[in-house]
Backbone as JSON, one array per atom type, in Angstrom:
{
  "sequence": "MVATVLRDPASHIGRVYELTGPRSVDMTEMAEEFSRALGRPVSYVDVPLDRWHAEALAKVGRPPHIEQHVLTMTWPHRQNRYRTTDDVERVTGVPAQTIEAFVAARRDFYLG",
  "N": [[-0.23, -13.46, -12.91], [-1.7, -11.49, -11.46], [-3.55, -10.89, -13.52], [-5.06, -13.13, -13.31], [-6.01, -13.1, -10.7], [-7.69, -10.9, -10.86], [-9.54, -11.62, -12.58], [-11.38, -13.09, -10.95], [-11.9, -11.83, -8.39], [-13.15, -12.24, -5.93], [-12.73, -14.8, -4.88], [-10.18, -14.51, -4.0], [-10.16, -12.93, -1.83], [-8.65, -11.81, 1.25], [-6.52, -13.45, 1.11], [-3.03, -14.06, 0.81], [-0.32, -13.91, -1.21], [2.79, -15.18, -2.2], [4.96, -13.98, -4.48], [7.22, -15.7, -6.22], [10.0, -17.1, -7.92], [10.83, -20.41, -9.31], [12.93, -21.35, -7.87], [15.37, -20.4, -5.43], [18.05, -18.04, -5.91], [21.43, -17.17, -5.61], [23.21, -14.04, -6.29], [25.3, -14.58, -7.93], [24.53, -16.94, -9.19], [22.18, -15.85, -10.51], [23.44, -14.13, -12.32], [24.7, -16.1, -13.91], [22.36, -17.23, -15.03], [21.23, -15.08, -16.53], [23.46, -15.01, -18.37], [23.27, -17.38, -19.84], [20.59, -17.0, -20.99], [21.11, -14.63, -22.63], [23.16, -15.37, -24.0], [25.73, -14.4, -23.71], [28.58, -13.24, -21.65], [27.76, -12.46, -18.35], [28.26, -10.81, -15.37], [28.37, -10.8, -11.82], [29.0, -8.17, -9.7], [29.98, -7.47, -6.5], [29.01, -4.85, -5.03], [29.55, -2.66, -2.32], [26.96, -2.19, 0.01], [26.43, 0.56, 0.98], [27.66, 2.17, -0.86], [26.4, 1.5, -3.27], [23.82, 2.44, -2.56], [24.3, 5.13, -2.38], [25.53, 6.02, -4.9], [23.75, 4.9, -6.77], [21.02, 4.07, -6.04], [19.85, 6.23, -4.6], [19.85, 8.12, -6.47], [17.8, 7.76, -8.09], [15.57, 8.79, -7.36], [13.21, 8.03, -5.9], [10.38, 7.99, -3.53], [11.17, 8.4, -0.07], [10.16, 6.08, 1.5], [9.99, 4.01, -0.26], [12.54, 3.89, -1.26], [13.73, 3.06, 1.26], [12.47, 0.58, 1.43], [13.5, -0.85, -0.71], [16.2, -1.01, -0.05], [16.02, -2.53, 2.4], [15.04, -4.92, 1.36], [17.3, -5.8, 0.04], [19.19, -7.12, 1.64], [18.14, -9.95, 2.49], [18.21, -10.89, -0.17], [20.93, -10.5, -0.9], [22.1, -12.42, 0.67], [20.99, -14.69, -0.27], [18.51, -15.69, 0.96], [15.99, -15.77, 0.32], [12.77, -17.38, 0.23], [10.98, -19.98, -1.56], [7.81, -20.34, -3.17], [4.85, -22.22, -4.12], [2.92, -20.55, -4.97], [2.39, -18.99, -7.38], [1.87, -21.14, -9.44], [-0.19, -22.38, -8.13], [-2.24, -20.56, -8.23], [-2.41, -19.65, -10.81], [-2.13, -21.9, -12.48], [0.06, -22.33, -13.86], [3.46, -22.98, -13.88], [5.81, -21.0, -12.0], [8.19, -18.83, -13.84], [11.66, -19.45, -14.67], [14.48, -17.39, -14.06], [16.2, -17.34, -16.21], [14.37, -18.18, -18.23], [12.66, -15.99, -18.21], [14.17, -13.77, -18.77], [15.25, -14.58, -21.39], [12.96, -14.54, -22.9], [12.74, -11.89, -23.21], [14.73, -10.74, -24.58], [15.47, -8.74, -26.35], [14.97, -6.41, -24.83], [16.85, -6.48, -22.88], [19.25, -6.64, -24.41], [18.94, -4.49, -26.15]],
  "CA": [[-0.79, -13.71, -11.38], [-2.5, -10.29, -11.29], [-4.86, -11.06, -14.31], [-5.92, -14.27, -12.72], [-6.74, -12.68, -9.49], [-8.67, -9.69, -11.15], [-10.7, -12.25, -13.22], [-12.26, -13.65, -10.04], [-11.3, -11.3, -7.19], [-13.86, -12.7, -4.77], [-12.1, -15.98, -4.37], [-8.84, -14.2, -3.5], [-10.15, -11.89, -0.77], [-8.08, -12.18, 2.39], [-5.41, -14.27, 0.83], [-1.73, -13.48, 0.74], [0.38, -14.62, -2.16], [4.09, -14.76, -2.39], [5.35, -14.17, -5.94], [8.53, -16.26, -6.25], [10.39, -18.05, -8.96], [10.85, -21.74, -8.84], [14.05, -21.55, -6.92], [16.0, -19.13, -4.8], [19.33, -18.0, -6.35], [22.26, -16.03, -5.17], [23.63, -13.06, -7.31], [26.3, -15.28, -9.04], [23.63, -17.74, -10.05], [21.38, -14.94, -11.27], [24.23, -13.57, -13.37], [24.71, -17.17, -14.71], [21.0, -17.42, -15.85], [21.25, -14.01, -17.61], [24.41, -15.23, -19.35], [22.73, -18.33, -20.69], [19.56, -16.37, -21.78], [21.48, -13.67, -23.51], [24.31, -15.76, -24.95], [27.0, -13.57, -23.45], [28.91, -13.37, -20.3], [27.23, -11.4, -17.4], [29.11, -11.07, -14.08], [27.92, -10.25, -10.65], [30.03, -7.53, -8.92], [29.5, -7.2, -5.24], [29.25, -3.47, -4.64], [29.09, -2.42, -1.0], [25.5, -1.56, 0.11], [26.37, 2.12, 1.11], [28.02, 2.72, -2.09], [25.25, 1.3, -4.17], [22.63, 3.3, -2.18], [24.66, 6.67, -2.64], [25.7, 6.16, -6.35], [22.67, 4.47, -7.77], [19.64, 4.04, -5.64], [19.5, 7.52, -4.09], [19.75, 9.21, -7.64], [16.68, 7.42, -8.86], [14.56, 9.86, -6.97], [12.0, 7.44, -5.39], [9.9, 8.44, -2.2], [11.98, 7.77, 0.88], [9.63, 4.8, 1.98], [10.34, 3.19, -1.44], [14.12, 3.62, -1.17], [14.08, 2.18, 2.31], [12.12, -0.84, 1.3], [14.43, -1.59, -1.62], [17.47, -1.15, 0.88], [15.71, -3.66, 3.2], [15.0, -6.21, 0.59], [18.63, -6.19, -0.52], [19.75, -8.03, 2.61], [17.91, -11.29, 2.2], [18.58, -11.12, -1.56], [22.47, -10.65, -0.97], [22.28, -13.53, 1.44], [20.18, -15.9, -0.77], [17.6, -16.09, 2.01], [14.53, -15.89, 0.03], [12.14, -18.76, 0.22], [10.12, -20.06, -2.71], [6.43, -21.01, -2.89], [4.07, -22.63, -5.4], [1.55, -19.72, -5.18], [2.12, -18.79, -8.82], [1.29, -22.16, -9.98], [-1.63, -22.75, -7.56], [-3.24, -19.56, -8.65], [-2.47, -19.5, -12.39], [-2.18, -23.29, -13.23], [1.22, -22.27, -14.78], [4.56, -22.89, -12.99], [6.65, -19.78, -12.05], [9.29, -19.02, -14.78], [13.01, -19.28, -14.17], [14.99, -16.16, -14.37], [16.75, -17.47, -17.51], [13.3, -18.11, -19.27], [12.11, -14.64, -18.2], [15.16, -12.9, -19.58], [15.39, -15.05, -22.78], [11.66, -14.05, -23.51], [12.73, -10.37, -23.25], [16.18, -10.47, -24.95], [15.53, -7.39, -27.06], [15.04, -5.46, -23.79], [18.17, -6.4, -22.3], [20.27, -6.37, -25.46], [18.57, -3.35, -27.05]],
  "C": [[-1.83, -12.63, -11.42], [-3.81, -10.48, -12.03], [-5.56, -12.14, -13.72], [-6.66, -13.81, -11.51], [-7.84, -11.77, -9.86], [-9.84, -10.45, -11.91], [-11.84, -12.81, -12.35], [-11.73, -13.2, -8.62], [-11.9, -11.84, -5.97], [-13.17, -13.88, -4.09], [-10.75, -15.69, -3.69], [-8.92, -13.29, -2.3], [-9.57, -12.55, 0.52], [-6.9, -13.18, 2.26], [-4.22, -13.52, 0.54], [-0.94, -14.38, -0.19], [1.78, -14.2, -2.22], [4.52, -14.97, -3.77], [6.8, -14.47, -5.94], [8.78, -16.92, -7.66], [10.39, -19.43, -8.51], [11.85, -22.15, -7.97], [14.67, -20.29, -6.5], [17.53, -19.19, -5.53], [20.13, -16.91, -5.76], [22.54, -15.16, -6.45], [24.54, -13.75, -8.32], [25.47, -16.18, -9.86], [22.73, -17.02, -10.94], [22.28, -14.44, -12.45], [24.45, -14.75, -14.38], [23.48, -17.58, -15.72], [20.92, -16.37, -16.89], [22.25, -14.44, -18.63], [23.87, -16.25, -20.33], [21.53, -17.81, -21.53], [20.04, -15.51, -22.77], [22.62, -14.22, -24.45], [25.48, -15.02, -24.82], [27.34, -13.49, -22.07], [28.22, -12.16, -19.43], [27.78, -11.8, -16.12], [28.36, -10.32, -13.09], [29.11, -9.6, -9.99], [29.39, -7.12, -7.57], [29.95, -5.9, -4.7], [28.74, -3.23, -3.19], [27.71, -1.62, -0.99], [25.6, 0.01, 0.03], [26.64, 2.83, -0.09], [27.08, 2.65, -3.14], [24.22, 2.33, -3.94], [23.07, 4.75, -2.62], [24.75, 6.77, -4.07], [24.65, 5.77, -7.3], [21.35, 4.58, -7.27], [19.11, 5.48, -5.31], [19.29, 8.57, -5.27], [18.56, 8.69, -8.43], [15.42, 8.34, -8.53], [13.22, 9.18, -6.44], [11.61, 7.94, -4.12], [10.88, 7.69, -1.27], [11.55, 6.31, 1.38], [9.88, 3.72, 0.88], [11.7, 2.69, -1.31], [14.4, 2.82, -0.04], [13.63, 0.69, 2.16], [12.96, -1.51, 0.24], [15.72, -1.9, -0.82], [17.15, -2.49, 1.79], [15.77, -4.84, 2.55], [16.44, -6.64, 0.08], [19.38, -7.2, 0.49], [19.5, -9.51, 2.41], [18.41, -11.81, 0.81], [20.15, -11.39, -1.64], [22.81, -12.04, -0.27], [21.72, -14.8, 0.96], [19.16, -16.46, 0.25], [16.13, -15.96, 1.61], [13.99, -17.23, -0.14], [11.33, -18.79, -1.13], [8.81, -20.75, -2.39], [5.92, -21.44, -4.23], [2.89, -21.82, -5.68], [1.35, -19.38, -6.64], [1.4, -19.87, -9.5], [-0.06, -22.5, -9.46], [-2.62, -21.91, -8.02], [-3.43, -19.54, -10.05], [-2.6, -20.67, -13.04], [-0.9, -23.33, -13.94], [2.5, -22.1, -13.8], [5.21, -21.54, -13.19], [7.96, -19.9, -13.1], [10.61, -18.83, -14.06], [13.39, -17.89, -14.59], [15.55, -16.21, -15.79], [15.51, -17.48, -18.62], [12.67, -16.73, -19.36], [13.0, -13.77, -19.17], [15.23, -13.32, -21.04], [14.02, -14.55, -23.52], [11.73, -12.58, -23.82], [14.29, -9.89, -23.67], [16.46, -9.1, -25.5], [15.66, -6.28, -25.92], [16.35, -5.28, -23.19], [19.29, -6.19, -23.21], [20.07, -5.07, -26.35], [19.3, -2.13, -26.76]]
}
């Protein structure tokens, strides 16, 4: 998407694009897509947000505004409240990838 915009930036001035996949999934569905792509079981474990923040996110060392943004974005994700758009396909001419396709194309990264 970024490469397409940078090839002809003038035609994108003032536009806002939402980068989404082809469908919204909850965390259990995401784990199922990872499982299919990797050919092994992947499970979703619902960790309480305050515990995840203290034990994982806070230890990454991101600036406070980034940390807060990530925390804020967990709520719609946990509730499967993301919407989808066709922005990726409209701009690039190629449909957005599913999670399964994205992970399958990067199996070495996830299994390495």
